[in-house]
N, C-alpha and C positions, 0 to 999 in steps of 0.2 A: 478689714474695707480698704477695698482696690482704689487706688486714686486716678481717677480717669484721664485727668489732666496732663498726667506725665509725658514725656515724649513715645517712649517704643515701649513702657509698665517692665522693664528691662534695665537695672542699674547697671550691667555692665553693656548693654546697645548704648543706653544715654552715653556713659562716658566716652564709648570708640565714638559717637557722633561728635560728642563736641571734641574730640581729638581732631576729627576727618575737618570739621567747620574752623579750628582753629587753624590749620594747615592752609585751609581756601583763601582765611582771612590774611595768611601770611602771606599768599601767592600777589593778593591782591592789593598790599601794600608795598611792597615790591615794587611792583609794576608802575604805581602811583608816583614812587620814589623816583625811580627812573625817567618817568614820564617828566616829571617835575624837573630833573640834572640833565634833561634832554630837550628842554625848551629855550635854554640858553639867554635866559632874562626876559624871554615874550610869553609872558603870562598873562595876556589880555583875554578877553572873554570869546571871540573872535577864535583863539586859537585851541580854547580849551572845548569849545563847539566844535570843531574841526575834531578834535581827535574824540569826541564820544558820537559824533554822528557814523561812525562805524561799528556794523549791527553786533562783530565781537565784541570789543569794547562794550557797548548796552549791555550785551547777556552775561558777562564777567561780571561786571557791575552790580547786576542782578542777582548771579549766583552769591557773590560775595555778602551781598545785603541777607538775602534768604538764609546762607551761612551765617551770618549774626543774626540773625534773629534765632536760629534754631540754638545756637551758642548760650545767647544772652536768655532764653528761654530755659534752657537747662539748669541753667545757675542759678536763676531766681527760683522755679519750680522748689531745687535743691534749698533754697535758703527759706523761701515761703512754709515748704512742708517741716526744715530741720527748727525754725527758730519761731515761728511765730505760732504759739501756742493755741491761739482762739482759730477756732475753724470758719466762723465766720468771717473774719478779719480775714484770715488768710485768703479765703475764696474772695473776699473784695478787690483784695491787692494782686488775686492772679487775673481776675477780670478786666483790673485796670491797664496788667500789665500787656495784656492781652489785644484790647481795646487797644491800647499805645504802640503795639507790634506793629498791628493791622493798618491804624493812621498813617506809619512811617513807610508801610510799604505801597499804600496807596500812593500817598504824597509820592514816592521815589519813581511806580511808574508815571505819573503824570510828570515828572520832570524829564525822565529817560524818552519818554515814545508823547 
């Protein structure tokens, strides 16, 4: 029986997608660290607003968050299918994860735009 809730239906493609998403997350983390170090002590709300008013920062943030969701989903799907033996409980956990990821994504859209 094929599980249609996996990302690509291929273990190798899922592995590759998780590695690519990890690189995107790492680049975003480096970007945030550089921004924090360049603030030189002025971490006020208005400074952060000015940084995140740039369209490219919003797009990069959105891309990093989508990468985080993909990365987390592949990991959680693997855990649910490998370690949760009760099919209906694994299904409930998968639905809960999807609802959580979707809710966080909508929240991010509200914050950024």
